[in-house]
N, CA, C and O atoms as CSV, one atom per row, in Angstrom:
chain,resi,resn,atom,element,x,y,z
A,1,MET,N,N,7.236,0.801,-11.851
A,1,MET,CA,C,7.588,1.884,-10.673
A,1,MET,C,C,8.712,2.809,-11.416
A,1,MET,O,O,9.476,2.335,-12.257
A,2,THR,N,N,8.729,3.943,-11.084
A,2,THR,CA,C,9.784,5.365,-11.848
A,2,THR,C,C,10.232,5.715,-10.835
A,2,THR,O,O,9.575,6.156,-9.892
A,3,LYS,N,N,11.753,5.533,-10.889
A,3,LYS,CA,C,12.497,5.948,-9.987
A,3,LYS,C,C,12.584,7.665,-10.211
A,3,LYS,O,O,12.531,8.078,-11.370
A,4,ILE,N,N,12.715,8.622,-9.111
A,4,ILE,CA,C,12.509,10.005,-9.359
A,4,ILE,C,C,13.575,10.639,-8.708
A,4,ILE,O,O,13.699,10.360,-7.515
A,5,THR,N,N,14.494,11.543,-9.276
A,5,THR,CA,C,15.388,12.217,-8.389
A,5,THR,C,C,15.080,13.652,-8.691
A,5,THR,O,O,15.057,14.045,-9.857
A,6,THR,N,N,14.790,14.626,-7.449
A,6,THR,CA,C,14.506,16.060,-7.546
A,6,THR,C,C,15.761,16.882,-7.648
A,6,THR,O,O,16.850,16.378,-7.372
A,7,PRO,N,N,15.642,18.143,-8.040
A,7,PRO,CA,C,16.879,18.917,-8.188
A,7,PRO,C,C,17.827,18.819,-6.806
A,7,PRO,O,O,19.056,18.769,-6.769
A,8,THR,N,N,17.042,18.809,-5.870
A,8,THR,CA,C,17.659,18.846,-4.710
A,8,THR,C,C,18.131,17.511,-4.076
A,8,THR,O,O,18.746,17.638,-3.017
A,9,GLY,N,N,17.960,16.348,-4.509
A,9,GLY,CA,C,18.395,15.402,-4.311
A,9,GLY,C,C,17.520,14.523,-3.687
A,9,GLY,O,O,17.943,13.391,-3.452
A,10,PHE,N,N,16.261,14.847,-3.336
A,10,PHE,CA,C,15.618,13.646,-2.882
A,10,PHE,C,C,15.023,12.580,-3.979
A,10,PHE,O,O,14.649,12.966,-5.087
A,11,GLU,N,N,14.968,11.215,-3.579
A,11,GLU,CA,C,14.615,10.243,-4.282
A,11,GLU,C,C,13.333,9.578,-3.770
A,11,GLU,O,O,13.060,9.381,-2.586
A,12,CYS,N,N,12.659,9.290,-4.733
A,12,CYS,CA,C,11.339,8.160,-4.563
A,12,CYS,C,C,11.077,7.465,-5.985
A,12,CYS,O,O,11.646,7.739,-7.041
A,13,GLU,N,N,10.080,6.498,-5.767
A,13,GLU,CA,C,9.650,5.810,-6.781
A,13,GLU,C,C,7.943,6.027,-7.001
A,13,GLU,O,O,7.097,5.755,-6.150
A,14,ILE,N,N,7.753,6.425,-7.975
A,14,ILE,CA,C,6.192,6.456,-8.193
A,14,ILE,C,C,5.691,5.364,-9.217
A,14,ILE,O,O,6.187,4.857,-10.223
A,15,ASP,N,N,4.613,5.230,-8.602
A,15,ASP,CA,C,3.968,4.025,-9.696
A,15,ASP,C,C,3.383,4.638,-11.047
A,15,ASP,O,O,2.457,5.447,-10.986
A,16,LYS,N,N,3.842,4.310,-12.066
A,16,LYS,CA,C,3.325,5.211,-13.129
A,16,LYS,C,C,1.629,5.135,-13.809
A,16,LYS,O,O,1.058,5.847,-14.635
A,17,SER,N,N,1.178,3.904,-13.009
A,17,SER,CA,C,-0.087,3.999,-13.345
A,17,SER,C,C,-0.698,5.233,-12.636
A,17,SER,O,O,-1.300,5.980,-13.407
A,18,ILE,N,N,-0.681,5.525,-11.629
A,18,ILE,CA,C,-0.969,6.627,-10.704
A,18,ILE,C,C,-1.104,7.572,-11.657
A,18,ILE,O,O,-2.252,7.968,-11.854
A,19,ILE,N,N,-0.110,8.101,-12.388
A,19,ILE,CA,C,-0.145,9.282,-13.413
A,19,ILE,C,C,-1.012,8.961,-15.007
A,19,ILE,O,O,-1.621,9.743,-15.737
A,20,GLU,N,N,-0.804,7.777,-15.109
A,20,GLU,CA,C,-1.464,7.505,-16.373
A,20,GLU,C,C,-2.803,7.123,-16.187
A,20,GLU,O,O,-3.429,7.242,-17.240
A,21,ASP,N,N,-3.524,6.685,-15.197
A,21,ASP,CA,C,-4.835,6.221,-15.196
A,21,ASP,C,C,-5.356,5.946,-13.430
A,21,ASP,O,O,-5.529,4.879,-12.843
A,22,ASP,N,N,-5.493,7.261,-12.969
A,22,ASP,CA,C,-5.923,7.266,-11.463
A,22,ASP,C,C,-6.911,8.212,-10.961
A,22,ASP,O,O,-6.491,9.355,-10.781
A,23,TRP,N,N,-7.953,8.015,-10.736
A,23,TRP,CA,C,-8.971,9.259,-10.663
A,23,TRP,C,C,-8.605,10.318,-9.182
A,23,TRP,O,O,-8.714,11.541,-9.087
A,24,GLU,N,N,-8.133,9.276,-8.110
A,24,GLU,CA,C,-7.547,9.970,-7.194
A,24,GLU,C,C,-6.645,11.071,-7.226
A,24,GLU,O,O,-6.668,12.134,-6.605
A,25,TYR,N,N,-5.858,10.624,-8.054
A,25,TYR,CA,C,-4.717,11.653,-8.560
A,25,TYR,C,C,-5.210,12.874,-9.204
A,25,TYR,O,O,-4.818,13.990,-8.861
A,26,VAL,N,N,-6.203,12.639,-10.281
A,26,VAL,CA,C,-6.576,13.440,-11.214
A,26,VAL,C,C,-7.493,14.385,-10.185
A,26,VAL,O,O,-7.361,15.598,-10.348
A,27,GLU,N,N,-8.311,13.987,-9.255
A,27,GLU,CA,C,-9.012,15.119,-8.450
A,27,GLU,C,C,-7.845,15.624,-7.560
A,27,GLU,O,O,-7.837,16.839,-7.361
A,28,ALA,N,N,-6.937,14.944,-7.039
A,28,ALA,CA,C,-5.902,15.676,-6.015
A,28,ALA,C,C,-5.241,16.922,-6.796
A,28,ALA,O,O,-5.197,18.054,-6.315
A,29,LEU,N,N,-4.693,16.542,-8.159
A,29,LEU,CA,C,-4.152,17.709,-8.971
A,29,LEU,C,C,-4.982,18.648,-9.422
A,29,LEU,O,O,-4.452,19.726,-9.693
A,30,ASP,N,N,-6.183,18.545,-9.587
A,30,ASP,CA,C,-7.267,19.494,-9.912
A,30,ASP,C,C,-7.481,20.525,-8.649
A,30,ASP,O,O,-7.516,21.753,-8.721
A,31,ALA,N,N,-7.633,19.606,-7.327
A,31,ALA,CA,C,-7.390,20.696,-6.297
A,31,ALA,C,C,-6.237,21.736,-5.961
A,31,ALA,O,O,-6.255,22.888,-5.528
A,32,VAL,N,N,-5.288,20.911,-6.313
A,32,VAL,CA,C,-4.223,21.925,-6.379
A,32,VAL,C,C,-3.995,23.273,-7.122
A,32,VAL,O,O,-3.707,24.409,-6.748
A,33,MET,N,N,-4.316,22.511,-8.695
A,33,MET,CA,C,-4.628,23.653,-9.750
A,33,MET,C,C,-5.724,24.416,-9.276
A,33,MET,O,O,-5.630,25.563,-9.715
A,34,SER,N,N,-6.711,24.260,-8.572
A,34,SER,CA,C,-7.681,25.059,-8.291
A,34,SER,C,C,-7.158,26.250,-6.891
A,34,SER,O,O,-7.718,27.321,-6.659
A,35,GLY,N,N,-6.291,25.836,-6.334
A,35,GLY,CA,C,-6.185,26.566,-5.021
A,35,GLY,C,C,-6.676,26.017,-3.881
A,35,GLY,O,O,-6.656,26.821,-2.949
A,36,THR,N,N,-7.068,25.046,-3.633
A,36,THR,CA,C,-7.935,24.416,-2.251
A,36,THR,C,C,-6.769,24.270,-1.520
A,36,THR,O,O,-5.683,23.779,-1.829
A,37,PRO,N,N,-7.277,24.909,-0.237
A,37,PRO,CA,C,-5.974,24.803,0.826
A,37,PRO,C,C,-5.879,23.458,1.021
A,37,PRO,O,O,-6.828,22.709,0.787
A,38,GLY,N,N,-4.542,22.977,1.538
A,38,GLY,CA,C,-4.180,21.625,1.982
A,38,GLY,C,C,-4.446,20.499,0.713
A,38,GLY,O,O,-4.579,19.302,0.964
A,39,ALA,N,N,-4.501,21.018,-0.618
A,39,ALA,CA,C,-4.434,19.860,-1.444
A,39,ALA,C,C,-3.369,19.470,-1.914
A,39,ALA,O,O,-3.456,18.507,-2.675
A,40,MET,N,N,-1.984,20.051,-1.652
A,40,MET,CA,C,-0.728,19.813,-1.714
A,40,MET,C,C,-0.730,18.064,-0.717
A,40,MET,O,O,-0.702,16.926,-1.186
A,41,VAL,N,N,-0.765,18.420,0.425
A,41,VAL,CA,C,-1.205,17.464,1.242
A,41,VAL,C,C,-1.691,16.044,0.419
A,41,VAL,O,O,-1.014,15.024,0.294
A,42,ARG,N,N,-3.022,16.281,-0.085
A,42,ARG,CA,C,-3.516,15.292,-0.649
A,42,ARG,C,C,-2.945,14.500,-1.910
A,42,ARG,O,O,-3.038,13.298,-2.163
A,43,LEU,N,N,-2.446,15.328,-2.491
A,43,LEU,CA,C,-1.719,15.310,-3.714
A,43,LEU,C,C,-0.566,14.240,-3.316
A,43,LEU,O,O,-0.417,13.142,-3.853
A,44,ALA,N,N,0.397,14.904,-2.028
A,44,ALA,CA,C,1.579,14.185,-2.149
A,44,ALA,C,C,1.299,12.613,-1.529
A,44,ALA,O,O,1.945,11.647,-1.935
A,45,LYS,N,N,0.170,12.501,-0.421
A,45,LYS,CA,C,-0.402,11.217,-0.383
A,45,LYS,C,C,-0.974,10.299,-1.463
A,45,LYS,O,O,-1.182,9.087,-1.416
A,46,THR,N,N,-1.143,11.026,-2.277
A,46,THR,CA,C,-1.680,10.120,-3.389
A,46,THR,C,C,-0.997,9.840,-4.325
A,46,THR,O,O,-1.531,9.153,-5.195
A,47,LEU,N,N,0.400,10.248,-4.506
A,47,LEU,CA,C,1.431,9.956,-5.351
A,47,LEU,C,C,2.461,9.434,-4.866
A,47,LEU,O,O,3.195,8.729,-5.559
A,48,LEU,N,N,2.760,9.751,-3.253
A,48,LEU,CA,C,3.821,8.885,-2.753
A,48,LEU,C,C,3.459,7.810,-1.976
A,48,LEU,O,O,2.371,7.810,-1.401
A,49,SER,N,N,4.332,6.773,-1.873
A,49,SER,CA,C,4.134,5.728,-0.915
A,49,SER,C,C,4.412,6.370,0.948
A,49,SER,O,O,5.069,7.364,1.256
A,50,ALA,N,N,3.974,5.807,1.519
A,50,ALA,CA,C,3.702,6.016,2.742
A,50,ALA,C,C,5.553,6.559,3.286
A,50,ALA,O,O,5.871,7.608,3.846
A,51,ASP,N,N,6.197,5.736,2.982
A,51,ASP,CA,C,7.533,5.580,3.380
A,51,ASP,C,C,8.253,6.859,2.743
A,51,ASP,O,O,8.988,7.599,3.396
A,52,ASP,N,N,7.953,7.027,1.393
A,52,ASP,CA,C,8.709,8.003,0.590
A,52,ASP,C,C,7.798,9.634,1.073
A,52,ASP,O,O,8.204,10.791,0.957
A,53,TYR,N,N,6.837,9.259,1.471
A,53,TYR,CA,C,6.278,10.478,1.873
A,53,TYR,C,C,6.912,11.155,3.252
A,53,TYR,O,O,7.171,12.357,3.312
A,54,LYS,N,N,7.096,10.369,4.189
A,54,LYS,CA,C,7.827,10.432,5.416
A,54,LYS,C,C,9.288,10.933,5.331
A,54,LYS,O,O,9.940,11.658,6.082
A,55,ALA,N,N,9.631,10.220,4.005
A,55,ALA,CA,C,11.243,10.817,3.681
A,55,ALA,C,C,11.021,12.095,3.141
A,55,ALA,O,O,11.819,12.986,3.433
A,56,LEU,N,N,10.078,12.331,2.409
A,56,LEU,CA,C,10.064,13.762,1.803
A,56,LEU,C,C,9.652,14.518,2.941
A,56,LEU,O,O,10.239,15.600,2.927
A,57,LYS,N,N,8.991,14.417,3.791
A,57,LYS,CA,C,8.897,15.702,5.051
A,57,LYS,C,C,10.281,15.334,5.905
A,57,LYS,O,O,10.561,16.276,6.647
A,58,LYS,N,N,10.867,14.648,5.970
A,58,LYS,CA,C,11.960,14.835,6.603
A,58,LYS,C,C,13.332,15.652,5.583
A,58,LYS,O,O,14.147,16.517,5.904
A,59,HIS,N,N,13.162,15.093,4.591
A,59,HIS,CA,C,14.105,15.948,3.489
A,59,HIS,C,C,14.009,17.583,3.401
A,59,HIS,O,O,14.881,18.406,3.124
A,60,CYS,N,N,12.912,17.713,3.670
A,60,CYS,CA,C,12.261,19.446,3.650
A,60,CYS,C,C,12.485,19.659,5.075
A,60,CYS,O,O,12.219,20.838,5.309
A,61,GLU,N,N,12.790,19.155,5.950
A,61,GLU,CA,C,12.981,19.680,7.363
A,61,GLU,C,C,14.228,20.575,7.740
A,61,GLU,O,O,15.408,20.291,7.537
A,62,LYS,N,N,13.748,21.659,8.303
A,62,LYS,CA,C,14.479,22.860,8.715
A,62,LYS,C,C,14.425,23.311,9.910
A,62,LYS,O,O,13.352,23.876,10.116
A,63,ASP,N,N,15.263,23.304,10.969
A,63,ASP,CA,C,15.125,24.036,12.294
A,63,ASP,C,C,13.987,22.966,12.966
A,63,ASP,O,O,13.135,23.608,13.580
A,64,GLY,N,N,13.769,21.585,13.005
A,64,GLY,CA,C,12.691,21.076,13.471
A,64,GLY,C,C,11.306,21.106,12.933
A,64,GLY,O,O,10.393,20.476,13.465
A,65,ARG,N,N,11.121,22.018,11.621
A,65,ARG,CA,C,9.947,21.927,11.079
A,65,ARG,C,C,9.867,21.484,9.688
A,65,ARG,O,O,10.914,21.582,9.049
A,66,THR,N,N,9.045,21.110,9.207
A,66,THR,CA,C,9.056,20.700,7.931
A,66,THR,C,C,8.499,21.906,6.915
A,66,THR,O,O,7.340,22.299,7.053
A,67,SER,N,N,9.382,22.483,5.878
A,67,SER,CA,C,9.222,23.612,5.207
A,67,SER,C,C,8.201,23.244,4.142
A,67,SER,O,O,8.464,22.406,3.279
A,68,SER,N,N,6.987,23.900,4.212
A,68,SER,CA,C,5.687,23.594,3.494
A,68,SER,C,C,5.972,24.523,2.210
A,68,SER,O,O,5.238,24.307,1.246
A,69,ALA,N,N,6.994,25.578,2.069
A,69,ALA,CA,C,7.179,25.906,0.976
A,69,ALA,C,C,8.241,24.890,0.218
A,69,ALA,O,O,8.210,24.901,-1.013
A,70,GLN,N,N,8.944,24.233,0.714
A,70,GLN,CA,C,10.098,23.407,0.113
A,70,GLN,C,C,8.985,21.599,-0.258
A,70,GLN,O,O,9.135,20.759,-1.145
A,71,MET,N,N,8.252,21.657,0.577
A,71,MET,CA,C,7.278,20.398,0.548
A,71,MET,C,C,6.702,20.728,-1.179
A,71,MET,O,O,6.813,20.023,-2.182
A,72,GLN,N,N,6.105,22.015,-1.003
A,72,GLN,CA,C,5.227,22.213,-2.553
A,72,GLN,C,C,6.427,22.315,-3.257
A,72,GLN,O,O,6.157,21.411,-4.047
A,73,ASP,N,N,7.475,22.665,-3.590
A,73,ASP,CA,C,8.581,22.876,-4.507
A,73,ASP,C,C,8.781,21.334,-4.853
A,73,ASP,O,O,8.487,20.902,-5.967
A,74,GLU,N,N,9.220,20.643,-3.989
A,74,GLU,CA,C,9.566,19.185,-4.410
A,74,GLU,C,C,8.354,18.504,-4.978
A,74,GLU,O,O,8.312,18.031,-6.113
A,75,LEU,N,N,7.247,18.487,-3.999
A,75,LEU,CA,C,6.049,17.880,-5.248
A,75,LEU,C,C,5.933,18.192,-6.558
A,75,LEU,O,O,5.781,17.257,-7.344
A,76,ILE,N,N,5.982,19.580,-7.070
A,76,ILE,CA,C,5.747,20.278,-8.504
A,76,ILE,C,C,6.838,19.167,-9.067
A,76,ILE,O,O,6.524,18.112,-9.618
A,77,GLU,N,N,8.290,19.658,-8.793
A,77,GLU,CA,C,9.184,18.584,-9.303
A,77,GLU,C,C,9.067,17.080,-9.358
A,77,GLU,O,O,9.626,16.318,-10.147
A,78,ILE,N,N,8.352,16.833,-8.510
A,78,ILE,CA,C,8.082,15.440,-8.712
A,78,ILE,C,C,7.019,14.758,-9.665
A,78,ILE,O,O,7.004,13.656,-10.215
A,79,VAL,N,N,5.993,15.995,-9.654
A,79,VAL,CA,C,4.805,15.837,-10.792
A,79,VAL,C,C,5.319,15.999,-11.859
A,79,VAL,O,O,5.012,15.211,-12.754
A,80,LYS,N,N,6.184,16.968,-12.110
A,80,LYS,CA,C,6.831,16.968,-13.466
A,80,LYS,C,C,7.726,16.046,-13.859
A,80,LYS,O,O,7.759,16.107,-15.088
A,81,ALA,N,N,8.458,15.237,-13.476
A,81,ALA,CA,C,9.154,14.338,-13.252
A,81,ALA,C,C,8.275,13.105,-13.734
A,81,ALA,O,O,8.498,12.601,-14.835
A,82,ALA,N,N,7.591,12.778,-13.164
A,82,ALA,CA,C,6.600,11.941,-13.160
A,82,ALA,C,C,5.518,11.760,-14.501
A,82,ALA,O,O,5.242,10.727,-15.111
A,83,SER,N,N,5.062,13.040,-14.700
A,83,SER,CA,C,4.640,13.236,-16.078
A,83,SER,C,C,5.125,13.042,-17.225
A,83,SER,O,O,4.565,12.519,-18.188
A,84,LYS,N,N,6.499,13.585,-17.131
A,84,LYS,CA,C,7.531,13.093,-18.496
A,84,LYS,C,C,7.894,11.726,-18.438
A,84,LYS,O,O,8.448,11.391,-19.485
A,85,ASN,N,N,7.812,10.988,-17.775
A,85,ASN,CA,C,8.180,9.769,-17.529
A,85,ASN,C,C,7.135,8.650,-18.017
A,85,ASN,O,O,7.377,7.506,-18.399
A,86,SER,N,N,5.915,9.304,-17.896
A,86,SER,CA,C,4.644,8.591,-17.976
A,86,SER,C,C,4.406,8.291,-19.706
A,86,SER,O,O,3.402,7.696,-20.097
């Protein structure tokens, strides 16, 4: 497990084997890169544990709503950090 902290202070742990050799991750990342609607949700649920996913949503909450823009920004930072650490 690799601990990741984003620039905004969100902390999570990523199983490095997902980045290194998991087809579901590759498919989710491909969907994001292809601009498929909703692909970021699939990527988040593939990469993060259920608890970290819930924590990320809470971290991105503003005025009672989860900011989709901030969720995307955080996921980009998590993927970059996880890829660098793999």
